[in-house]
CHARMM internal coordinates of N, CA and C (Angstrom, degrees):
IC EDIT
DIST 1 N 1 CA 1.4472
DIST 1 CA 1 C 1.5227
ANGL 1 N 1 CA 1 C 108.08
DIST 1 C 2 N 1.3256
ANGL 1 CA 1 C 2 N 116.86
DIHE 1 N 1 CA 1 C 2 N 129.86
DIST 2 N 2 CA 1.4594
ANGL 1 C 2 N 2 CA 122.87
DIHE 1 CA 1 C 2 N 2 CA -178.76
DIST 2 CA 2 C 1.5235
ANGL 2 N 2 CA 2 C 108.81
DIHE 1 C 2 N 2 CA 2 C -94.13
DIST 2 C 3 N 1.3218
ANGL 2 CA 2 C 3 N 115.44
DIHE 2 N 2 CA 2 C 3 N 127.03
DIST 3 N 3 CA 1.4578
ANGL 2 C 3 N 3 CA 120.11
DIHE 2 CA 2 C 3 N 3 CA 179.91
DIST 3 CA 3 C 1.5229
ANGL 3 N 3 CA 3 C 109.13
DIHE 2 C 3 N 3 CA 3 C -92.19
DIST 3 C 4 N 1.3179
ANGL 3 CA 3 C 4 N 116.84
DIHE 3 N 3 CA 3 C 4 N 111.79
DIST 4 N 4 CA 1.4615
ANGL 3 C 4 N 4 CA 122.90
DIHE 3 CA 3 C 4 N 4 CA -179.29
DIST 4 CA 4 C 1.5181
ANGL 4 N 4 CA 4 C 110.30
DIHE 3 C 4 N 4 CA 4 C -69.59
DIST 4 C 5 N 1.3064
ANGL 4 CA 4 C 5 N 115.74
DIHE 4 N 4 CA 4 C 5 N -44.45
DIST 5 N 5 CA 1.4572
ANGL 4 C 5 N 5 CA 123.69
DIHE 4 CA 4 C 5 N 5 CA 173.19
DIST 5 CA 5 C 1.5235
ANGL 5 N 5 CA 5 C 105.45
DIHE 4 C 5 N 5 CA 5 C -154.12
DIST 5 C 6 N 1.3173
ANGL 5 CA 5 C 6 N 118.29
DIHE 5 N 5 CA 5 C 6 N 167.09
DIST 6 N 6 CA 1.4594
ANGL 5 C 6 N 6 CA 118.83
DIHE 5 CA 5 C 6 N 6 CA -176.17
DIST 6 CA 6 C 1.5296
ANGL 6 N 6 CA 6 C 112.56
DIHE 5 C 6 N 6 CA 6 C -51.08
DIST 6 C 7 N 1.3301
ANGL 6 CA 6 C 7 N 115.22
DIHE 6 N 6 CA 6 C 7 N 121.15
DIST 7 N 7 CA 1.4496
ANGL 6 C 7 N 7 CA 121.13
DIHE 6 CA 6 C 7 N 7 CA 178.11
DIST 7 CA 7 C 1.5169
ANGL 7 N 7 CA 7 C 115.99
DIHE 6 C 7 N 7 CA 7 C 85.97
DIST 7 C 8 N 1.3347
ANGL 7 CA 7 C 8 N 118.59
DIHE 7 N 7 CA 7 C 8 N -4.63
DIST 8 N 8 CA 1.4673
ANGL 7 C 8 N 8 CA 122.22
DIHE 7 CA 7 C 8 N 8 CA 179.89
DIST 8 CA 8 C 1.5321
ANGL 8 N 8 CA 8 C 107.60
DIHE 7 C 8 N 8 CA 8 C -117.55
DIST 8 C 9 N 1.3213
ANGL 8 CA 8 C 9 N 116.17
DIHE 8 N 8 CA 8 C 9 N 116.77
DIST 9 N 9 CA 1.4671
ANGL 8 C 9 N 9 CA 121.57
DIHE 8 CA 8 C 9 N 9 CA -176.29
DIST 9 CA 9 C 1.5214
ANGL 9 N 9 CA 9 C 111.44
DIHE 8 C 9 N 9 CA 9 C -118.72
DIST 9 C 10 N 1.3218
ANGL 9 CA 9 C 10 N 114.52
DIHE 9 N 9 CA 9 C 10 N 146.99
DIST 10 N 10 CA 1.4573
ANGL 9 C 10 N 10 CA 121.59
DIHE 9 CA 9 C 10 N 10 CA 174.87
DIST 10 CA 10 C 1.5270
ANGL 10 N 10 CA 10 C 107.56
DIHE 9 C 10 N 10 CA 10 C -90.73
DIST 10 C 11 N 1.3070
ANGL 10 CA 10 C 11 N 116.74
DIHE 10 N 10 CA 10 C 11 N 137.02
DIST 11 N 11 CA 1.4634
ANGL 10 C 11 N 11 CA 120.81
DIHE 10 CA 10 C 11 N 11 CA 179.55
DIST 11 CA 11 C 1.5239
ANGL 11 N 11 CA 11 C 107.86
DIHE 10 C 11 N 11 CA 11 C -92.14
DIST 11 C 12 N 1.3284
ANGL 11 CA 11 C 12 N 115.29
DIHE 11 N 11 CA 11 C 12 N 109.56
DIST 12 N 12 CA 1.4572
ANGL 11 C 12 N 12 CA 121.84
DIHE 11 CA 11 C 12 N 12 CA -172.76
DIST 12 CA 12 C 1.5126
ANGL 12 N 12 CA 12 C 115.00
DIHE 11 C 12 N 12 CA 12 C -54.41
DIST 12 C 13 N 1.3352
ANGL 12 CA 12 C 13 N 117.67
DIHE 12 N 12 CA 12 C 13 N -42.39
DIST 13 N 13 CA 1.4616
ANGL 12 C 13 N 13 CA 118.70
DIHE 12 CA 12 C 13 N 13 CA -176.26
DIST 13 CA 13 C 1.5274
ANGL 13 N 13 CA 13 C 112.14
DIHE 12 C 13 N 13 CA 13 C -67.58
DIST 13 C 14 N 1.3321
ANGL 13 CA 13 C 14 N 117.13
DIHE 13 N 13 CA 13 C 14 N -18.51
DIST 14 N 14 CA 1.4678
ANGL 13 C 14 N 14 CA 119.46
DIHE 13 CA 13 C 14 N 14 CA 178.07
DIST 14 CA 14 C 1.5237
ANGL 14 N 14 CA 14 C 112.63
DIHE 13 C 14 N 14 CA 14 C -83.56
DIST 14 C 15 N 1.3296
ANGL 14 CA 14 C 15 N 117.50
DIHE 14 N 14 CA 14 C 15 N -18.70
DIST 15 N 15 CA 1.4668
ANGL 14 C 15 N 15 CA 120.31
DIHE 14 CA 14 C 15 N 15 CA -178.69
DIST 15 CA 15 C 1.5283
ANGL 15 N 15 CA 15 C 112.52
DIHE 14 C 15 N 15 CA 15 C -115.88
DIST 15 C 16 N 1.3292
ANGL 15 CA 15 C 16 N 117.57
DIHE 15 N 15 CA 15 C 16 N 1.20
DIST 16 N 16 CA 1.4666
ANGL 15 C 16 N 16 CA 119.58
DIHE 15 CA 15 C 16 N 16 CA -175.03
DIST 16 CA 16 C 1.5285
ANGL 16 N 16 CA 16 C 112.25
DIHE 15 C 16 N 16 CA 16 C -62.61
DIST 16 C 17 N 1.3264
ANGL 16 CA 16 C 17 N 118.65
DIHE 16 N 16 CA 16 C 17 N -39.32
DIST 17 N 17 CA 1.4666
ANGL 16 C 17 N 17 CA 120.35
DIHE 16 CA 16 C 17 N 17 CA 179.18
DIST 17 CA 17 C 1.5132
ANGL 17 N 17 CA 17 C 112.22
DIHE 16 C 17 N 17 CA 17 C -60.69
DIST 17 C 18 N 1.3174
ANGL 17 CA 17 C 18 N 116.64
DIHE 17 N 17 CA 17 C 18 N -43.30
DIST 18 N 18 CA 1.4698
ANGL 17 C 18 N 18 CA 120.45
DIHE 17 CA 17 C 18 N 18 CA 179.18
DIST 18 CA 18 C 1.5304
ANGL 18 N 18 CA 18 C 110.37
DIHE 17 C 18 N 18 CA 18 C -67.48
DIST 18 C 19 N 1.3185
ANGL 18 CA 18 C 19 N 116.63
DIHE 18 N 18 CA 18 C 19 N -39.05
DIST 19 N 19 CA 1.4703
ANGL 18 C 19 N 19 CA 120.01
DIHE 18 CA 18 C 19 N 19 CA 179.41
DIST 19 CA 19 C 1.5224
ANGL 19 N 19 CA 19 C 110.87
DIHE 18 C 19 N 19 CA 19 C -65.05
DIST 19 C 20 N 1.3284
ANGL 19 CA 19 C 20 N 117.08
DIHE 19 N 19 CA 19 C 20 N -41.15
DIST 20 N 20 CA 1.4632
ANGL 19 C 20 N 20 CA 120.94
DIHE 19 CA 19 C 20 N 20 CA 178.42
DIST 20 CA 20 C 1.5281
ANGL 20 N 20 CA 20 C 109.94
DIHE 19 C 20 N 20 CA 20 C -64.25
DIST 20 C 21 N 1.3281
ANGL 20 CA 20 C 21 N 117.04
DIHE 20 N 20 CA 20 C 21 N -41.13
DIST 21 N 21 CA 1.4654
ANGL 20 C 21 N 21 CA 120.63
DIHE 20 CA 20 C 21 N 21 CA 178.50
DIST 21 CA 21 C 1.5256
ANGL 21 N 21 CA 21 C 111.04
DIHE 20 C 21 N 21 CA 21 C -64.09
DIST 21 C 22 N 1.3354
ANGL 21 CA 21 C 22 N 117.18
DIHE 21 N 21 CA 21 C 22 N -41.19
DIST 22 N 22 CA 1.4682
ANGL 21 C 22 N 22 CA 120.60
DIHE 21 CA 21 C 22 N 22 CA 177.86
DIST 22 CA 22 C 1.5243
ANGL 22 N 22 CA 22 C 110.74
DIHE 21 C 22 N 22 CA 22 C -61.53
DIST 22 C 23 N 1.3334
ANGL 22 CA 22 C 23 N 116.72
DIHE 22 N 22 CA 22 C 23 N -43.76
DIST 23 N 23 CA 1.4569
ANGL 22 C 23 N 23 CA 120.93
DIHE 22 CA 22 C 23 N 23 CA 179.54
DIST 23 CA 23 C 1.5273
ANGL 23 N 23 CA 23 C 110.67
DIHE 22 C 23 N 23 CA 23 C -65.27
DIST 23 C 24 N 1.3344
ANGL 23 CA 23 C 24 N 116.79
DIHE 23 N 23 CA 23 C 24 N -41.07
DIST 24 N 24 CA 1.4632
ANGL 23 C 24 N 24 CA 119.98
DIHE 23 CA 23 C 24 N 24 CA 177.82
DIST 24 CA 24 C 1.5154
ANGL 24 N 24 CA 24 C 111.91
DIHE 23 C 24 N 24 CA 24 C -62.64
DIST 24 C 25 N 1.3256
ANGL 24 CA 24 C 25 N 116.36
DIHE 24 N 24 CA 24 C 25 N -41.50
DIST 25 N 25 CA 1.4694
ANGL 24 C 25 N 25 CA 120.36
DIHE 24 CA 24 C 25 N 25 CA 177.74
DIST 25 CA 25 C 1.5149
ANGL 25 N 25 CA 25 C 111.75
DIHE 24 C 25 N 25 CA 25 C -63.50
DIST 25 C 26 N 1.3186
ANGL 25 CA 25 C 26 N 115.83
DIHE 25 N 25 CA 25 C 26 N -41.09
DIST 26 N 26 CA 1.4678
ANGL 25 C 26 N 26 CA 119.94
DIHE 25 CA 25 C 26 N 26 CA 178.28
DIST 26 CA 26 C 1.5254
ANGL 26 N 26 CA 26 C 110.43
DIHE 25 C 26 N 26 CA 26 C -64.05
DIST 26 C 27 N 1.3242
ANGL 26 CA 26 C 27 N 117.24
DIHE 26 N 26 CA 26 C 27 N -41.75
DIST 27 N 27 CA 1.4653
ANGL 26 C 27 N 27 CA 121.03
DIHE 26 CA 26 C 27 N 27 CA 179.90
DIST 27 CA 27 C 1.5302
ANGL 27 N 27 CA 27 C 111.26
DIHE 26 C 27 N 27 CA 27 C -62.27
DIST 27 C 28 N 1.3300
ANGL 27 CA 27 C 28 N 116.71
DIHE 27 N 27 CA 27 C 28 N -43.36
DIST 28 N 28 CA 1.4693
ANGL 27 C 28 N 28 CA 120.77
DIHE 27 CA 27 C 28 N 28 CA 179.11
DIST 28 CA 28 C 1.5268
ANGL 28 N 28 CA 28 C 110.35
DIHE 27 C 28 N 28 CA 28 C -66.07
DIST 28 C 29 N 1.3214
ANGL 28 CA 28 C 29 N 116.74
DIHE 28 N 28 CA 28 C 29 N -42.10
DIST 29 N 29 CA 1.4631
ANGL 28 C 29 N 29 CA 120.74
DIHE 28 CA 28 C 29 N 29 CA 179.53
DIST 29 CA 29 C 1.5293
ANGL 29 N 29 CA 29 C 110.75
DIHE 28 C 29 N 29 CA 29 C -63.39
DIST 29 C 30 N 1.3344
ANGL 29 CA 29 C 30 N 117.00
DIHE 29 N 29 CA 29 C 30 N -40.06
DIST 30 N 30 CA 1.4655
ANGL 29 C 30 N 30 CA 120.00
DIHE 29 CA 29 C 30 N 30 CA -179.95
DIST 30 CA 30 C 1.5316
ANGL 30 N 30 CA 30 C 110.63
DIHE 29 C 30 N 30 CA 30 C -67.59
DIST 30 C 31 N 1.3326
ANGL 30 CA 30 C 31 N 116.86
DIHE 30 N 30 CA 30 C 31 N -39.37
DIST 31 N 31 CA 1.4697
ANGL 30 C 31 N 31 CA 119.74
DIHE 30 CA 30 C 31 N 31 CA 176.32
DIST 31 CA 31 C 1.5266
ANGL 31 N 31 CA 31 C 110.25
DIHE 30 C 31 N 31 CA 31 C -62.03
DIST 31 C 32 N 1.3282
ANGL 31 CA 31 C 32 N 117.12
DIHE 31 N 31 CA 31 C 32 N -40.65
DIST 32 N 32 CA 1.4662
ANGL 31 C 32 N 32 CA 120.73
DIHE 31 CA 31 C 32 N 32 CA 178.16
DIST 32 CA 32 C 1.5235
ANGL 32 N 32 CA 32 C 110.30
DIHE 31 C 32 N 32 CA 32 C -65.12
DIST 32 C 33 N 1.3249
ANGL 32 CA 32 C 33 N 116.69
DIHE 32 N 32 CA 32 C 33 N -40.17
DIST 33 N 33 CA 1.4641
ANGL 32 C 33 N 33 CA 120.97
DIHE 32 CA 32 C 33 N 33 CA 177.08
DIST 33 CA 33 C 1.5236
ANGL 33 N 33 CA 33 C 110.19
DIHE 32 C 33 N 33 CA 33 C -59.32
DIST 33 C 34 N 1.3312
ANGL 33 CA 33 C 34 N 117.12
DIHE 33 N 33 CA 33 C 34 N -48.46
DIST 34 N 34 CA 1.4609
ANGL 33 C 34 N 34 CA 120.95
DIHE 33 CA 33 C 34 N 34 CA 179.54
DIST 34 CA 34 C 1.5252
ANGL 34 N 34 CA 34 C 110.93
DIHE 33 C 34 N 34 CA 34 C -61.77
DIST 34 C 35 N 1.3257
ANGL 34 CA 34 C 35 N 116.76
DIHE 34 N 34 CA 34 C 35 N -42.46
DIST 35 N 35 CA 1.4710
ANGL 34 C 35 N 35 CA 120.97
DIHE 34 CA 34 C 35 N 35 CA 179.44
DIST 35 CA 35 C 1.5274
ANGL 35 N 35 CA 35 C 110.55
DIHE 34 C 35 N 35 CA 35 C -62.35
DIST 35 C 36 N 1.3360
ANGL 35 CA 35 C 36 N 116.71
DIHE 35 N 35 CA 35 C 36 N -37.80
DIST 36 N 36 CA 1.4682
ANGL 35 C 36 N 36 CA 120.01
DIHE 35 CA 35 C 36 N 36 CA -178.40
DIST 36 CA 36 C 1.5225
ANGL 36 N 36 CA 36 C 112.28
DIHE 35 C 36 N 36 CA 36 C -66.68
DIST 36 C 37 N 1.3190
ANGL 36 CA 36 C 37 N 117.43
DIHE 36 N 36 CA 36 C 37 N -20.76
DIST 37 N 37 CA 1.4698
ANGL 36 C 37 N 37 CA 120.83
DIHE 36 CA 36 C 37 N 37 CA -179.07
DIST 37 CA 37 C 1.5210
ANGL 37 N 37 CA 37 C 112.79
DIHE 36 C 37 N 37 CA 37 C -91.64
DIST 37 C 38 N 1.3376
ANGL 37 CA 37 C 38 N 117.61
DIHE 37 N 37 CA 37 C 38 N -8.44
DIST 38 N 38 CA 1.4654
ANGL 37 C 38 N 38 CA 120.54
DIHE 37 CA 37 C 38 N 38 CA -179.05
DIST 38 CA 38 C 1.5225
ANGL 38 N 38 CA 38 C 110.81
DIHE 37 C 38 N 38 CA 38 C -62.33
DIST 38 C 39 N 1.3331
ANGL 38 CA 38 C 39 N 115.09
DIHE 38 N 38 CA 38 C 39 N 135.69
DIST 39 N 39 CA 1.4588
ANGL 38 C 39 N 39 CA 121.04
DIHE 38 CA 38 C 39 N 39 CA 175.92
DIST 39 CA 39 C 1.5161
ANGL 39 N 39 CA 39 C 114.49
DIHE 38 C 39 N 39 CA 39 C 74.72
DIST 39 C 40 N 1.3052
ANGL 39 CA 39 C 40 N 117.42
DIHE 39 N 39 CA 39 C 40 N 9.15
DIST 40 N 40 CA 1.4681
ANGL 39 C 40 N 40 CA 121.82
DIHE 39 CA 39 C 40 N 40 CA 179.61
DIST 40 CA 40 C 1.5220
ANGL 40 N 40 CA 40 C 108.69
DIHE 39 C 40 N 40 CA 40 C -118.79
DIST 40 C 41 N 1.3219
ANGL 40 CA 40 C 41 N 116.39
DIHE 40 N 40 CA 40 C 41 N 155.35
DIST 41 N 41 CA 1.4689
ANGL 40 C 41 N 41 CA 117.80
DIHE 40 CA 40 C 41 N 41 CA 175.07
DIST 41 CA 41 C 1.5320
ANGL 41 N 41 CA 41 C 109.89
DIHE 40 C 41 N 41 CA 41 C -62.25
DIST 41 C 42 N 1.3088
ANGL 41 CA 41 C 42 N 115.43
DIHE 41 N 41 CA 41 C 42 N 143.96
DIST 42 N 42 CA 1.4632
ANGL 41 C 42 N 42 CA 119.71
DIHE 41 CA 41 C 42 N 42 CA -179.40
DIST 42 CA 42 C 1.5265
ANGL 42 N 42 CA 42 C 109.37
DIHE 41 C 42 N 42 CA 42 C -65.56
DIST 42 C 43 N 1.3321
ANGL 42 CA 42 C 43 N 117.09
DIHE 42 N 42 CA 42 C 43 N 128.55
DIST 43 N 43 CA 1.4679
ANGL 42 C 43 N 43 CA 119.58
DIHE 42 CA 42 C 43 N 43 CA 177.23
DIST 43 CA 43 C 1.5297
ANGL 43 N 43 CA 43 C 110.92
DIHE 42 C 43 N 43 CA 43 C -62.76
DIST 43 C 44 N 1.2950
ANGL 43 CA 43 C 44 N 115.32
DIHE 43 N 43 CA 43 C 44 N 149.59
DIST 44 N 44 CA 1.4612
ANGL 43 C 44 N 44 CA 121.34
DIHE 43 CA 43 C 44 N 44 CA 179.81
DIST 44 CA 44 C 1.5278
ANGL 44 N 44 CA 44 C 110.60
DIHE 43 C 44 N 44 CA 44 C -71.87
DIST 44 C 45 N 1.3120
ANGL 44 CA 44 C 45 N 114.53
DIHE 44 N 44 CA 44 C 45 N 155.92
DIST 45 N 45 CA 1.4580
ANGL 44 C 45 N 45 CA 118.94
DIHE 44 CA 44 C 45 N 45 CA 171.25
DIST 45 CA 45 C 1.5283
ANGL 45 N 45 CA 45 C 108.62
DIHE 44 C 45 N 45 CA 45 C -67.22
DIST 45 C 46 N 1.3103
ANGL 45 CA 45 C 46 N 116.13
DIHE 45 N 45 CA 45 C 46 N 146.68
DIST 46 N 46 CA 1.4620
ANGL 45 C 46 N 46 CA 121.52
DIHE 45 CA 45 C 46 N 46 CA 177.27
DIST 46 CA 46 C 1.5161
ANGL 46 N 46 CA 46 C 107.23
DIHE 45 C 46 N 46 CA 46 C -124.73
DIST 46 C 47 N 1.3170
ANGL 46 CA 46 C 47 N 116.40
DIHE 46 N 46 CA 46 C 47 N 126.53
DIST 47 N 47 CA 1.4704
ANGL 46 C 47 N 47 CA 121.87
DIHE 46 CA 46 C 47 N 47 CA -178.22
DIST 47 CA 47 C 1.5246
ANGL 47 N 47 CA 47 C 111.78
DIHE 46 C 47 N 47 CA 47 C 52.66
DIST 47 C 48 N 1.3315
ANGL 47 CA 47 C 48 N 116.67
DIHE 47 N 47 CA 47 C 48 N 32.62
DIST 48 N 48 CA 1.4629
ANGL 47 C 48 N 48 CA 121.28
DIHE 47 CA 47 C 48 N 48 CA 177.98
DIST 48 CA 48 C 1.5177
ANGL 48 N 48 CA 48 C 114.58
DIHE 47 C 48 N 48 CA 48 C 83.74
DIST 48 C 49 N 1.3337
ANGL 48 CA 48 C 49 N 118.28
DIHE 48 N 48 CA 48 C 49 N 2.16
DIST 49 N 49 CA 1.4638
ANGL 48 C 49 N 49 CA 121.42
DIHE 48 CA 48 C 49 N 49 CA -178.37
DIST 49 CA 49 C 1.5221
ANGL 49 N 49 CA 49 C 110.45
DIHE 48 C 49 N 49 CA 49 C -105.25
DIST 49 C 50 N 1.3344
ANGL 49 CA 49 C 50 N 116.01
DIHE 49 N 49 CA 49 C 50 N 135.02
DIST 50 N 50 CA 1.4582
ANGL 49 C 50 N 50 CA 121.62
DIHE 49 CA 49 C 50 N 50 CA 176.64
DIST 50 CA 50 C 1.5286
ANGL 50 N 50 CA 50 C 108.95
DIHE 49 C 50 N 50 CA 50 C -72.93
DIST 50 C 51 N 1.3371
ANGL 50 CA 50 C 51 N 117.05
DIHE 50 N 50 CA 50 C 51 N 164.65
DIST 51 N 51 CA 1.4682
ANGL 50 C 51 N 51 CA 118.87
DIHE 50 CA 50 C 51 N 51 CA 175.94
DIST 51 CA 51 C 1.5386
ANGL 51 N 51 CA 51 C 112.21
DIHE 50 C 51 N 51 CA 51 C -57.07
DIST 51 C 52 N 1.3343
ANGL 51 CA 51 C 52 N 116.41
DIHE 51 N 51 CA 51 C 52 N -38.56
DIST 52 N 52 CA 1.4626
ANGL 51 C 52 N 52 CA 119.95
DIHE 51 CA 51 C 52 N 52 CA 179.44
DIST 52 CA 52 C 1.5293
ANGL 52 N 52 CA 52 C 111.15
DIHE 51 C 52 N 52 CA 52 C -65.48
DIST 52 C 53 N 1.3149
ANGL 52 CA 52 C 53 N 116.75
DIHE 52 N 52 CA 52 C 53 N -42.29
DIST 53 N 53 CA 1.4592
ANGL 52 C 53 N 53 CA 120.36
DIHE 52 CA 52 C 53 N 53 CA 177.78
DIST 53 CA 53 C 1.5210
ANGL 53 N 53 CA 53 C 111.16
DIHE 52 C 53 N 53 CA 53 C -63.47
DIST 53 C 54 N 1.3262
ANGL 53 CA 53 C 54 N 116.72
DIHE 53 N 53 CA 53 C 54 N -39.83
DIST 54 N 54 CA 1.4743
ANGL 53 C 54 N 54 CA 120.17
DIHE 53 CA 53 C 54 N 54 CA 178.63
DIST 54 CA 54 C 1.5239
ANGL 54 N 54 CA 54 C 111.07
DIHE 53 C 54 N 54 CA 54 C -65.91
DIST 54 C 55 N 1.3290
ANGL 54 CA 54 C 55 N 117.58
DIHE 54 N 54 CA 54 C 55 N -34.30
DIST 55 N 55 CA 1.4639
ANGL 54 C 55 N 55 CA 120.48
DIHE 54 CA 54 C 55 N 55 CA 175.93
DIST 55 CA 55 C 1.5259
ANGL 55 N 55 CA 55 C 109.89
DIHE 54 C 55 N 55 CA 55 C -58.24
DIST 55 C 56 N 1.3261
ANGL 55 CA 55 C 56 N 116.68
DIHE 55 N 55 CA 55 C 56 N -49.87
DIST 56 N 56 CA 1.4637
ANGL 55 C 56 N 56 CA 120.15
DIHE 55 CA 55 C 56 N 56 CA -177.67
DIST 56 CA 56 C 1.5274
ANGL 56 N 56 CA 56 C 112.22
DIHE 55 C 56 N 56 CA 56 C -71.81
DIST 56 C 57 N 1.3249
ANGL 56 CA 56 C 57 N 117.87
DIHE 56 N 56 CA 56 C 57 N -31.68
DIST 57 N 57 CA 1.4634
ANGL 56 C 57 N 57 CA 119.51
DIHE 56 CA 56 C 57 N 57 CA 174.15
DIST 57 CA 57 C 1.5253
ANGL 57 N 57 CA 57 C 110.39
DIHE 56 C 57 N 57 CA 57 C -63.78
DIST 57 C 58 N 1.3200
ANGL 57 CA 57 C 58 N 116.55
DIHE 57 N 57 CA 57 C 58 N -40.40
DIST 58 N 58 CA 1.4641
ANGL 57 C 58 N 58 CA 120.48
DIHE 57 CA 57 C 58 N 58 CA 177.17
DIST 58 CA 58 C 1.5161
ANGL 58 N 58 CA 58 C 111.47
DIHE 57 C 58 N 58 CA 58 C -62.65
DIST 58 C 59 N 1.3330
ANGL 58 CA 58 C 59 N 116.68
DIHE 58 N 58 CA 58 C 59 N -41.30
DIST 59 N 59 CA 1.4647
ANGL 58 C 59 N 59 CA 120.60
DIHE 58 CA 58 C 59 N 59 CA 178.08
DIST 59 CA 59 C 1.5262
ANGL 59 N 59 CA 59 C 110.07
DIHE 58 C 59 N 59 CA 59 C -63.04
DIST 59 C 60 N 1.3238
ANGL 59 CA 59 C 60 N 116.42
DIHE 59 N 59 CA 59 C 60 N -43.27
DIST 60 N 60 CA 1.4683
ANGL 59 C 60 N 60 CA 120.04
DIHE 59 CA 59 C 60 N 60 CA -178.95
DIST 60 CA 60 C 1.5228
ANGL 60 N 60 CA 60 C 111.25
DIHE 59 C 60 N 60 CA 60 C -64.59
DIST 60 C 61 N 1.3221
ANGL 60 CA 60 C 61 N 117.21
DIHE 60 N 60 CA 60 C 61 N -36.93
DIST 61 N 61 CA 1.4617
ANGL 60 C 61 N 61 CA 120.56
DIHE 60 CA 60 C 61 N 61 CA -179.18
DIST 61 CA 61 C 1.5271
ANGL 61 N 61 CA 61 C 112.04
DIHE 60 C 61 N 61 CA 61 C -65.86
DIST 61 C 62 N 1.3193
ANGL 61 CA 61 C 62 N 116.96
DIHE 61 N 61 CA 61 C 62 N -29.77
DIST 62 N 62 CA 1.4597
ANGL 61 C 62 N 62 CA 120.25
DIHE 61 CA 61 C 62 N 62 CA 177.08
DIST 62 CA 62 C 1.5262
ANGL 62 N 62 CA 62 C 110.62
DIHE 61 C 62 N 62 CA 62 C -60.85
DIST 62 C 63 N 1.3399
ANGL 62 CA 62 C 63 N 116.58
DIHE 62 N 62 CA 62 C 63 N -35.72
DIST 63 N 63 CA 1.4536
ANGL 62 C 63 N 63 CA 121.61
DIHE 62 CA 62 C 63 N 63 CA -175.35
DIST 63 CA 63 C 1.5239
ANGL 63 N 63 CA 63 C 113.39
DIHE 62 C 63 N 63 CA 63 C -93.99
DIST 63 C 64 N 1.3210
ANGL 63 CA 63 C 64 N 117.55
DIHE 63 N 63 CA 63 C 64 N -7.57
DIST 64 N 64 CA 1.4711
ANGL 63 C 64 N 64 CA 120.10
DIHE 63 CA 63 C 64 N 64 CA -178.34
DIST 64 CA 64 C 1.5254
ANGL 64 N 64 CA 64 C 109.62
DIHE 63 C 64 N 64 CA 64 C -72.33
DIST 64 C 65 N 1.3090
ANGL 64 CA 64 C 65 N 115.73
DIHE 64 N 64 CA 64 C 65 N 131.80
DIST 65 N 65 CA 1.4611
ANGL 64 C 65 N 65 CA 119.93
DIHE 64 CA 64 C 65 N 65 CA 177.81
DIST 65 CA 65 C 1.5176
ANGL 65 N 65 CA 65 C 109.27
DIHE 64 C 65 N 65 CA 65 C -158.25
DIST 65 C 66 N 1.2901
ANGL 65 CA 65 C 66 N 114.42
DIHE 65 N 65 CA 65 C 66 N 158.99
DIST 66 N 66 CA 1.4595
ANGL 65 C 66 N 66 CA 120.22
DIHE 65 CA 65 C 66 N 66 CA 173.44
DIST 66 CA 66 C 1.5179
ANGL 66 N 66 CA 66 C 105.94
DIHE 65 C 66 N 66 CA 66 C -110.09
DIST 66 C 67 N 1.3242
ANGL 66 CA 66 C 67 N 115.99
DIHE 66 N 66 CA 66 C 67 N 123.44
DIST 67 N 67 CA 1.4554
ANGL 66 C 67 N 67 CA 120.73
DIHE 66 CA 66 C 67 N 67 CA -175.12
DIST 67 CA 67 C 1.5249
ANGL 67 N 67 CA 67 C 110.27
DIHE 66 C 67 N 67 CA 67 C -123.31
DIST 67 C 68 N 1.2875
ANGL 67 CA 67 C 68 N 115.26
DIHE 67 N 67 CA 67 C 68 N 149.96
DIST 68 N 68 CA 1.4617
ANGL 67 C 68 N 68 CA 120.33
DIHE 67 CA 67 C 68 N 68 CA 174.27
DIST 68 CA 68 C 1.5297
ANGL 68 N 68 CA 68 C 108.44
DIHE 67 C 68 N 68 CA 68 C -80.13
DIST 68 C 69 N 1.3339
ANGL 68 CA 68 C 69 N 117.02
DIHE 68 N 68 CA 68 C 69 N 155.93
DIST 69 N 69 CA 1.4685
ANGL 68 C 69 N 69 CA 118.72
DIHE 68 CA 68 C 69 N 69 CA 176.10
DIST 69 CA 69 C 1.5183
ANGL 69 N 69 CA 69 C 112.41
DIHE 68 C 69 N 69 CA 69 C -58.20
DIST 69 C 70 N 1.3272
ANGL 69 CA 69 C 70 N 117.74
DIHE 69 N 69 CA 69 C 70 N -33.94
DIST 70 N 70 CA 1.4770
ANGL 69 C 70 N 70 CA 121.53
DIHE 69 CA 69 C 70 N 70 CA 179.69
DIST 70 CA 70 C 1.5290
ANGL 70 N 70 CA 70 C 110.06
DIHE 69 C 70 N 70 CA 70 C -63.65
DIST 70 C 71 N 1.3297
ANGL 70 CA 70 C 71 N 116.84
DIHE 70 N 70 CA 70 C 71 N -42.28
DIST 71 N 71 CA 1.4650
ANGL 70 C 71 N 71 CA 120.91
DIHE 70 CA 70 C 71 N 71 CA 178.91
DIST 71 CA 71 C 1.5218
ANGL 71 N 71 CA 71 C 110.55
DIHE 70 C 71 N 71 CA 71 C -64.59
DIST 71 C 72 N 1.3242
ANGL 71 CA 71 C 72 N 116.82
DIHE 71 N 71 CA 71 C 72 N -42.54
DIST 72 N 72 CA 1.4612
ANGL 71 C 72 N 72 CA 120.89
DIHE 71 CA 71 C 72 N 72 CA -178.39
DIST 72 CA 72 C 1.5376
ANGL 72 N 72 CA 72 C 111.30
DIHE 71 C 72 N 72 CA 72 C -63.41
DIST 72 C 73 N 1.3173
ANGL 72 CA 72 C 73 N 117.82
DIHE 72 N 72 CA 72 C 73 N -35.09
DIST 73 N 73 CA 1.4705
ANGL 72 C 73 N 73 CA 120.32
DIHE 72 CA 72 C 73 N 73 CA 178.92
DIST 73 CA 73 C 1.5105
ANGL 73 N 73 CA 73 C 109.92
DIHE 72 C 73 N 73 CA 73 C -69.09
END
COOR INIT
IC SEED 1 N 1 CA 1 C
IC BUILD
């Protein structure tokens, strides 16, 4: 059980379908990313991050947000 804030928990079985879909979408997107790099010179690291690391940083930034406790409930 994931605790959103003290005393407020997310019920895993109610969100598992959405979580599985998110993971499936990420897996397909990563495969497409890898396919897009085939036969091309490997892109350089930027700010110390590999192309693969930048892919996942971009994915994480999509989900980053600041929420109020009222919104989270």
